[in-house]
C-alpha positions in Angstrom: 10.0 -12.6 16.5 6.3 -12.4 15.7 5.5 -11.2 12.2 2.4 -9.2 11.3 0.7 -8.8 8.0 -0.2 -5.4 6.5 -3.9 -5.8 7.6 -2.8 -6.8 11.2 -0.6 -3.7 11.4 -3.3 -1.5 10.0 -5.8 -2.8 12.6 -3.2 -2.4 15.4 -2.4 1.2 14.4 -6.1 2.0 13.5 -5.2 3.1 10.0 -5.9 1.8 6.4 -3.9 -0.9 4.8 -2.8 1.6 2.1 -1.2 3.8 4.7 0.8 0.9 6.1 2.1 0.1 2.6 3.0 3.8 2.2 4.9 3.8 5.5 6.8 0.8 4.4 7.6 2.2 1.0 8.8 5.5 2.6 11.0 3.4 5.0 9.1 4.8 8.1 8.1 1.3 9.0 10.5 -1.4 7.9 9.3 -4.8 6.8 11.3 -7.9 7.9 10.2 -10.3 5.3 7.7 -11.0 2.5 4.9 -13.5 2.3 4.3 -15.9 -0.5 2.5 -13.2 -2.5 5.3 -10.6 -2.0 3.4 -8.6 0.6 5.5 -7.1 3.5 5.6 -8.7 6.9 6.5 -6.6 10.0 8.0 -7.4 13.3 5.5 -6.9 16.1 8.1 -5.2 18.3 8.9 -2.7 15.6 5.3 -1.9 15.0 4.7 -1.3 18.8 7.8 1.0 18.9 6.6 2.9 15.8 3.1 3.4 17.4 4.7 4.7 20.7 6.9 7.1 18.8 4.1 8.3 16.5 1.9 9.0 19.6 4.7 11.0 21.2 5.0 13.1 18.0 1.3 13.9 17.9 -0.4 10.9 16.2 -0.1 8.5 13.3 
């Protein structure tokens, strides 16, 4: 399982870091772990599936 930081997810989804944090807070994108500073880390497979679903529903 490859973990991605908030900024990596934001770059992959082409959105701002703040939006990734909001998606996590609203449980639309679930974090798998936290880094040493308490920031969420996301599973790359989950992020890819989220992007695919969001595109099907009309965009992120």
